[in-house]
C-alpha positions as CSV (number, residue, x, y, z in Angstrom):
1,X,-28.7,42.1,-20.7
2,X,-28.9,43.3,-17.1
3,X,-26.4,45.7,-15.8
4,X,-24.6,45.3,-12.3
5,X,-25.1,47.9,-9.7
6,X,-22.4,49.9,-8.8
7,X,-22.7,48.4,-5.1
8,X,-22.7,45.0,-6.3
9,X,-19.6,46.0,-8.4
10,X,-17.8,47.4,-4.8
11,X,-18.8,44.2,-3.2
12,X,-17.5,41.9,-5.8
13,X,-13.7,43.9,-6.4
14,X,-13.8,43.6,-2.4
15,X,-14.1,39.6,-2.5
16,X,-11.7,39.5,-5.1
17,X,-9.0,41.6,-3.2
18,X,-9.9,39.7,0.2
19,X,-9.3,36.4,-2.1
20,X,-6.2,37.5,-3.5
21,X,-4.8,38.3,0.2
22,X,-5.8,35.2,1.5
23,X,-4.0,33.2,-1.3
24,X,-0.8,35.2,-1.0
25,X,-0.9,34.8,2.9
26,X,-1.5,31.1,2.5
27,X,1.1,30.7,-0.4
28,X,3.6,32.4,2.1
29,X,2.3,30.1,5.1
30,X,3.0,26.9,3.1
31,X,6.7,28.3,2.0
32,X,7.4,27.9,5.6
33,X,6.1,24.6,6.1
34,X,8.4,21.8,6.8
35,X,7.8,17.9,7.3
36,X,9.5,15.9,9.1
37,X,9.5,12.5,11.3
38,X,11.1,11.3,14.2
39,X,11.8,7.2,15.1
40,X,12.6,5.8,18.3
41,X,13.0,2.1,18.7
42,X,13.7,-0.6,21.7
43,X,15.3,-4.1,21.5
44,X,12.7,-5.9,23.5
45,X,13.0,-9.9,24.9
46,X,10.5,-12.1,23.3
47,X,8.0,-12.9,25.8
48,X,5.3,-15.1,24.4
49,X,6.2,-18.7,22.5
50,X,3.3,-20.2,20.3
51,X,2.9,-23.8,19.2
52,X,0.9,-25.0,16.4
53,X,-0.3,-28.8,17.0
54,X,-1.7,-31.1,14.4
55,X,-3.7,-34.3,14.6
56,X,-4.2,-36.3,11.5
57,X,-5.3,-39.5,9.9
58,X,-6.4,-41.0,6.7
59,X,-8.4,-44.0,5.7
60,X,-10.9,-45.2,2.9
61,X,-13.6,-45.5,6.1
62,X,-14.6,-42.0,6.7
63,X,-15.7,-42.7,9.7
64,X,-12.4,-44.6,11.1
65,X,-10.5,-41.4,10.1
66,X,-12.7,-39.3,12.2
67,X,-12.9,-41.6,15.2
68,X,-9.0,-41.5,15.3
69,X,-8.6,-38.0,15.0
70,X,-11.4,-37.2,17.7
71,X,-9.8,-39.4,20.1
72,X,-6.1,-38.0,19.6
73,X,-7.6,-34.5,19.8
74,X,-9.3,-35.2,22.8
75,X,-6.3,-36.5,24.4
76,X,-4.2,-33.3,23.3
77,X,-7.0,-30.8,24.5
78,X,-7.4,-32.6,28.1
79,X,-3.4,-32.3,27.7
80,X,-3.6,-28.7,27.5
81,X,-6.2,-28.0,30.1
82,X,-3.9,-29.7,32.5
83,X,-1.3,-27.1,32.1
84,X,-2.4,-23.7,33.8
85,X,0.3,-21.8,32.3
86,X,-0.8,-22.5,29.0
87,X,-3.7,-21.1,26.8
88,X,-5.7,-22.3,23.9
89,X,-5.9,-19.7,21.2
90,X,-7.4,-21.8,18.3
91,X,-8.7,-25.0,17.3
92,X,-10.2,-26.1,14.0
93,X,-11.2,-29.4,12.1
94,X,-11.6,-30.3,8.7
95,X,-11.6,-33.2,6.3
96,X,-11.8,-34.0,2.8
97,X,-11.3,-37.0,0.2
98,X,-8.4,-37.4,-1.7
99,X,-6.7,-39.9,-4.0
100,X,-4.0,-42.0,-2.0
101,X,-0.5,-41.3,-2.7
102,X,0.9,-42.7,-6.1
103,X,-2.9,-43.6,-7.0
104,X,-4.7,-41.7,-9.8
105,X,-8.3,-40.2,-8.2
106,X,-9.9,-41.4,-11.5
107,X,-9.5,-44.9,-10.1
108,X,-12.8,-45.9,-8.3
109,X,-12.4,-46.7,-4.6
110,X,-8.7,-45.8,-4.2
111,X,-9.8,-42.6,-2.3
112,X,-9.5,-41.6,1.3
113,X,-10.9,-39.5,3.8
114,X,-8.3,-36.9,5.5
115,X,-9.0,-35.4,8.7
116,X,-7.3,-33.1,10.5
117,X,-7.5,-31.2,13.9
118,X,-5.3,-27.9,14.7
119,X,-4.6,-26.7,18.0
120,X,-2.3,-23.2,18.6
121,X,-1.6,-22.5,22.0
122,X,0.7,-20.1,23.9
123,X,2.4,-19.7,27.0
124,X,5.0,-16.8,28.7
125,X,6.5,-20.1,30.5
126,X,8.7,-21.4,27.9
127,X,9.5,-24.5,29.9
128,X,6.0,-25.4,30.8
129,X,5.0,-25.2,27.1
130,X,8.6,-27.0,25.8
131,X,7.3,-29.7,28.6
132,X,3.8,-29.8,27.1
133,X,5.3,-30.1,23.4
134,X,7.3,-33.2,24.6
135,X,4.3,-35.0,26.5
136,X,2.3,-35.2,23.7
137,X,5.0,-36.0,20.8
138,X,3.0,-39.3,20.5
139,X,-0.3,-37.8,20.2
140,X,0.5,-34.9,17.9
141,X,2.5,-33.8,15.3
142,X,4.3,-30.2,16.0
143,X,3.8,-28.0,12.9
144,X,5.7,-24.6,14.3
145,X,6.9,-23.0,17.3
146,X,7.5,-19.3,17.4
147,X,8.4,-16.8,19.5
148,X,7.0,-13.3,19.7
149,X,6.8,-10.2,21.2
150,X,3.3,-9.9,23.5
151,X,1.0,-7.6,22.7
152,X,0.9,-6.7,26.6
153,X,4.5,-6.1,26.3
154,X,4.2,-3.9,23.6
155,X,1.6,-2.1,25.3
156,X,4.2,-1.4,28.1
157,X,6.6,0.0,26.5
158,X,4.8,2.2,23.8
159,X,4.2,5.3,26.5
160,X,7.8,5.2,26.7
161,X,8.8,4.9,22.8
162,X,6.2,8.1,22.2
163,X,7.9,10.3,24.6
164,X,11.3,9.3,22.9
165,X,10.0,9.8,19.3
166,X,8.3,13.1,20.6
167,X,11.7,14.4,22.2
168,X,13.6,13.5,19.1
169,X,10.8,15.4,16.7
170,X,11.2,18.3,18.8
171,X,14.9,18.2,18.9
172,X,15.0,17.8,14.7
173,X,12.4,21.1,14.7
174,X,14.5,23.4,16.9
175,X,17.5,22.5,14.7
176,X,15.6,23.2,11.5
177,X,14.4,26.3,12.6
178,X,17.8,27.6,14.1
179,X,19.4,26.5,10.9
180,X,17.3,28.5,8.6
181,X,17.1,31.4,10.8
182,X,13.6,31.2,12.0
183,X,13.2,32.8,15.9
184,X,10.6,30.1,16.5
185,X,7.8,27.7,15.0
186,X,4.4,26.2,15.8
187,X,3.4,22.3,15.1
188,X,0.8,22.2,11.9
189,X,0.3,18.2,12.0
190,X,1.5,15.4,14.3
191,X,0.8,11.9,14.5
192,X,1.9,8.9,15.8
193,X,2.7,5.7,13.8
194,X,3.1,2.0,14.9
195,X,5.7,0.7,12.7
196,X,5.5,-2.9,13.9
197,X,2.4,-4.4,12.1
198,X,2.2,-7.9,13.6
199,X,4.5,-8.2,16.9
200,X,7.9,-9.5,15.7
201,X,7.9,-13.0,15.3
202,X,10.4,-15.9,14.9
203,X,10.6,-19.4,14.4
204,X,12.2,-21.0,17.6
205,X,13.0,-24.3,16.5
206,X,14.2,-25.7,12.9
207,X,11.6,-29.2,12.4
208,X,12.8,-29.8,8.9
209,X,16.1,-32.2,9.9
210,X,14.8,-33.2,13.5
211,X,13.9,-36.9,14.2
212,X,10.7,-37.8,16.3
213,X,13.1,-38.7,19.3
214,X,14.5,-35.1,19.1
215,X,11.2,-33.6,19.4
216,X,10.2,-35.6,22.3
217,X,12.5,-34.1,24.3
218,X,12.5,-30.9,26.3
219,X,14.5,-28.3,25.0
220,X,15.1,-24.9,26.5
221,X,13.9,-22.2,23.8
222,X,16.0,-19.4,23.3
223,X,13.5,-16.3,21.6
224,X,15.9,-13.5,21.2
225,X,15.1,-10.0,20.9
226,X,13.3,-7.8,18.5
227,X,13.4,-4.4,17.7
228,X,10.1,-2.5,18.3
229,X,9.9,0.8,16.5
230,X,7.5,3.8,16.8
231,X,7.3,6.8,14.8
232,X,6.0,10.6,15.2
233,X,5.4,12.2,11.6
234,X,4.2,16.1,11.2
235,X,4.6,19.8,10.2
236,X,5.8,22.3,11.4
237,X,5.2,26.3,10.6
238,X,8.5,28.3,10.9
239,X,7.6,32.1,12.3
């Protein structure tokens, strides 16, 4: 077996000693680390209204069903374009064969082609979109009306919420350091967490028990408010 020289032994000993000191120092530092978080929130008015329109038809004659939906969808699209305050978000079209209601799918010739077009529109002008909804009530069905806080509005208040959360984080850190008898501290890590995910949304109207005449009448929508939250999390090193 090859012998280790005295010089090499000395280097190894120095390395082990340095590693021990580093481990001890790190352990001491870890003992003085505190993790904490602070949250800021604000009630914000929902400023964006979204409406989902549906145009559908079914018929054993596929071309007939498709033609009916195409005609109504074109009228709806034209009505949407004429209201400058309203923006078209998405539009989709789908179709499929399905047995007529109350008829077994195994019976030949008793299926119909179901054709559906969907339009999602939005606007910050609630009155304009409510009027459009009433105007097209004979063309399209309303699947849902929702109100949410727009992304642009969230962006406007984000800086204010970050500052508020940071102020609360600092106040909490000051209190912890003072209460534990430390003279000061430094920030180890810090991050800002958006706690909203999708923008807060609510149903503006309930369609389950509404008659067609009620849907055809413009209505003032009351969107209400949503609580927007933002959190700051991090760690502090006591000194």
